[in-house]
MARZALO-698927 format. One line per field, with one value per residue (C-alpha): residue in three letters; x, y, z; residue number from 1. Coordinates in pm, 1 decimal, padded with zeros to 6 digits. Last residue first. Layout:
BEGIN
drenza ALA|...
x X|...
y Y|...
z Z|...
vexlo NUM|...
//
This chain:
BEGIN
drenza GLU|ASP|VAL|GLU|VAL|GLU|ARG|ILE|GLU|SER|LEU|GLN|ILE|ALA|TYR|VAL|GLN|GLY|ASP|ILE|ALA|LEU|ASP|THR|ASP|LYS|GLY|SER|GLN|LEU|VAL|TYR|ILE|GLN|LYS|ILE|ARG|ALA|THR|MET|HIS|ARG|LYS|THR|TYR|GLY|LEU|ARG|LEU|ILE|CYS|ARG|LEU|ASN|CYS|SER|GLU|GLY|LYS|LYS|LEU|LYS|GLU|ILE|PHE|ALA|GLU|ASP|LYS|ILE|MET|GLY|ASN|PHE|GLY|ASN|LEU|ARG|LYS|THR|TRP|TYR|PRO|LYS|VAL|GLU|ARG|TYR|GLU|ILE|THR|LYS|GLU|GLY|SER|ARG|ILE|LYS|GLU|TYR|TRP|LYS|LYS|SER|LEU|ASN|PHE|THR|LEU|MET
x 00072.9|-00239.7|-00332.0|-00714.0|-00780.3|-00843.1|-01075.1|-01068.0|-01318.9|-01233.5|-00871.7|-00722.8|-00380.5|-00260.9|00068.7|00256.9|00438.7|00692.7|00694.5|00720.4|00442.3|00359.3|00064.0|-00086.6|-00182.5|00197.0|00182.1|00232.6|00154.3|-00139.2|-00092.2|-00379.2|-00427.7|-00795.9|-01031.4|-00682.4|-00907.3|-00798.0|-00614.9|-00516.2|-00277.1|-00048.2|00198.7|00443.1|00717.9|00518.1|00115.8|00103.5|-00128.5|-00188.1|-00379.5|-00620.3|-00640.5|-00983.5|-00738.3|-00986.4|-00817.0|-00706.2|-00614.9|-00242.2|-00271.9|-00224.7|-00027.8|00221.3|00233.4|00331.3|00629.0|00796.3|00607.7|00339.1|00068.6|00071.5|-00051.2|00209.2|00476.3|00376.2|00296.6|00650.1|00813.8|00647.4|00754.3|01133.2|01167.7|01026.9|00659.7|00630.3|00379.7|00024.5|-00242.6|-00603.3|-00898.3|-00811.8|-00994.2|-01200.6|-01052.3|-00914.2|-00692.1|-00564.7|-00497.9|-00224.6|-00073.5|-00030.8|00140.4|00369.5|00253.4|00433.7|00318.2|00216.1|00163.0|00012.9
y 00471.4|00288.1|00329.8|00481.5|00490.4|00848.3|00769.2|00968.1|00813.1|00985.6|01159.2|01277.7|01248.4|01569.5|01456.0|01825.4|02004.5|02236.4|02600.7|02551.3|02627.2|02348.1|02353.5|02410.7|02704.1|02724.9|02341.6|02421.1|02153.3|01973.8|01587.4|01382.9|01122.9|00944.4|00841.1|00736.4|00552.8|00663.4|00546.5|00771.0|00725.7|00806.7|00529.0|00841.7|00895.0|01200.4|01174.9|00856.3|00930.3|00567.7|00447.2|00289.5|00282.3|00349.1|00516.4|00618.1|00828.4|01179.4|01208.5|01392.1|01088.4|00839.2|01046.5|01059.0|00643.9|00652.4|00860.5|00617.0|00259.9|00105.7|00126.7|-00113.5|00138.7|00122.1|00071.4|00327.6|00567.4|00507.4|00532.0|00897.3|00998.0|00920.6|01024.0|01388.6|01512.4|01639.5|01582.5|01763.2|01591.5|01670.8|01727.8|01882.5|02076.6|01723.7|01814.5|01514.1|01618.4|01998.3|01804.8|01593.3|01909.9|02102.7|01779.7|01754.7|01408.8|01101.7|00899.0|00567.9|00327.5|00014.5
z 02139.3|02061.9|01702.2|01612.7|01227.3|01106.3|00806.7|00459.9|00158.9|-00072.1|-00192.2|-00539.7|-00617.8|-00781.3|-00977.8|-01019.0|-01407.1|-01268.7|-01106.1|-00793.8|-00471.0|-00357.1|-00143.0|-00545.2|-00716.0|-00893.9|-00901.8|-01318.0|-01518.7|-01316.8|-01360.8|-01242.1|-01008.3|-00947.4|-00623.5|-00413.8|-00193.2|00241.2|00537.1|00831.8|01054.2|01395.8|01435.6|01370.8|01104.7|01003.3|01059.9|00803.5|00497.4|00402.6|00025.5|-00123.9|-00496.8|-00702.1|-01006.3|-01229.8|-01549.5|-01594.5|-01936.9|-01805.6|-01573.4|-01950.6|-02030.2|-01751.2|-01746.3|-02121.3|-02083.0|-01779.6|-01751.6|-01778.7|-01477.3|-01247.3|-00967.2|-00749.9|-00981.3|-01173.1|-00824.5|-00652.5|-01041.3|-01091.3|-00741.9|-00722.7|-01073.8|-01058.4|-01109.4|-00778.0|-00492.9|-00428.5|-00215.2|-00302.0|-00025.7|00234.2|00403.0|00470.6|00884.3|00840.7|00505.1|00667.0|01029.1|00814.2|00583.4|00948.7|01138.5|00833.9|00644.4|00526.8|00215.5|00169.9|-00136.0|-00007.5
vexlo 110|109|108|107|106|105|104|103|102|101|100|99|98|97|96|95|94|93|92|91|90|89|88|87|86|85|84|83|82|81|80|79|78|77|76|75|74|73|72|71|70|69|68|67|66|65|64|63|62|61|60|59|58|57|56|55|54|53|52|51|50|49|48|47|46|45|44|43|42|41|40|39|38|37|36|35|34|33|32|31|30|29|28|27|26|25|24|23|22|21|20|19|18|17|16|15|14|13|12|11|10|9|8|7|6|5|4|3|2|1
//
């Protein structure tokens, strides 16, 4: 299962429902992780498929940093934005927009 480690700020925004899209910069690291996780075709073809906004319907873990505290969610869709300037990342480059749904916090013993 794909895991996203989040800072407290973003974890709390997702938990409250204020944030439903997680952003990651389009770089070989994330392309490889998302590609391997999703079983899609490699690199360029993978990015082209995501640009079309094809549905994923996959599960993931949203972890508060490197603690035991986490949520589960369904990845409804992954698509590529040409500019991340208007996202949490605020970068001038392509970003993966990972649309989340069915977000549930998991009770853990600390």
